[in-house]
C-alpha positions, 0 to 999 in steps of 0.5 A: 932445652940444652946447656954447655957448649956446642961440640966442635965439628970436625966433619960436615954432612953434604945434606947438611943444610940446617943448623938450628940451636937458638932459645936455649942456654949453650956458652962458649964459642961457636965452633970454627968447624961449622965453616966446613958445612959448605951447603948450609942455609940457615945458621940460627944460634940466637937466644943463648949466652954464646960468647967469643966472635964470629968465626973467620971463615964463615964466608965459606959457606955461599949457600947461606940465606940466613944468619941469626946470631942476636942476643948472645954475648958474640963481640970482635968485628963483623967480618967482612967476608959476610958480604961475599955470600950473595944469596943472603937474605937475613942477617940478625945481629941483634943485641951483641957487643959487635964494634968497628964499621958495617962491611961495605960490601954487604951490598953484594947480598943483592937477595938481602932481605933482612938486616939488624943490629949492626954498629959502626957508621951506616955504609952508602953501600947499604943503599945498593940492596934494593931487594931488602924489606927489613933494616932494623940498625936500632939500640946500637952505637952507630954514628955518622949521618944517615946516609941519601942512599937508604932513600933508594930502598923502596921495598922496606916493609920495616926501617928502624935506626933509633937509639943511636948516635947519629946526626946530621940531617933525614934523608926526605925520602918517604921510603923511609920517613913513612916509618915515622919519628920512633923509627929516628928517635933517641939520636941525639944529633938528628933532626928533620922530618918525622923529627924537630927541624934542624936548627938553622933551617929555618933561618937559613931559608931567611937569610937566602930571602934577606940576601935576594932582598938585599941584592934587589935593594942595592941594584935598584939603589945604584940604579937610581943614585946613577939616574940622579947623578945623570940628571946632575950633570946634565943641569950643570953642562946645561947651565954651562952651556946657557953661559957660554952663549950668553956674552954681555957688552956694557959701557957707560950711558949715552949721557955721559960727558967725559971725553974719555969715555966711550959712549954707547948702550949696554948690548946683550948678546944671547942666541935666545934673546937677539940684540937689535941692529941698532945697538951695534951700529950705534956701538961700532960708530962710537968705538971708530970714532973715540980714541982706544987709548982709554976704556970706560966704565965697565958694568954687569947687568941682566935683560931685564933692567936695561931692555 
């Protein structure tokens, strides 16, 4: 087991492809000179006591397929240039003190197979890593929602976003929900299968059903009201028509002896009940034979009482 700091690297052989100093007691910072090893394929410094930040210029190592820096005291932000290492397959930043957002351009790493423990929010671009097999973002301070695009990662064999500060509903894709509740728990604001249902999900469903029922009831009531109004108006119109179709003439009885009174008979004229010709003849004769300067008493009666 080695201890102490990693010596600065001033030159790097083109034949150097592996740098593995993991599981030691190394401290200090990662030497900036490591970025000169452009043919490096594997950089493994995990399980040490290294501090400082991930060196700028690491994006120059275009041949890197594996970066393992987990379980150290490294802090700072994740260099966005890591997204420029297109052949990168494994990125392990487990149990570090990193902060800030995951670089959006990490989706450029088209061959990414494993990614561990990044901080900040989960970028939508992670959903573009179609070849990724191992995605572990647990035990960080990740916040925000879980991108729906993660459901596109059909090659996943391991997935974990537990012990973070994520919130909102879990995307309902079997590609991630099949990993069970342990892949999502200990996120106080996270909900939905395979965790507990989101509050208001069932209620909103019932609300939608109630809204539809209410609309149907309102429409039915409006139709029924319209029918009732039309029926009432038609009934009133019919009664008014019946009144217009009926004309009543009334005079005193034939037995009257008052010379100033027209002698006639109650005559009811109705389309539904035709009057007699004799009644018309008698009434007309009485009017022609008498002085019309005075009118007799006029009374209103019904058909049943006079005919």
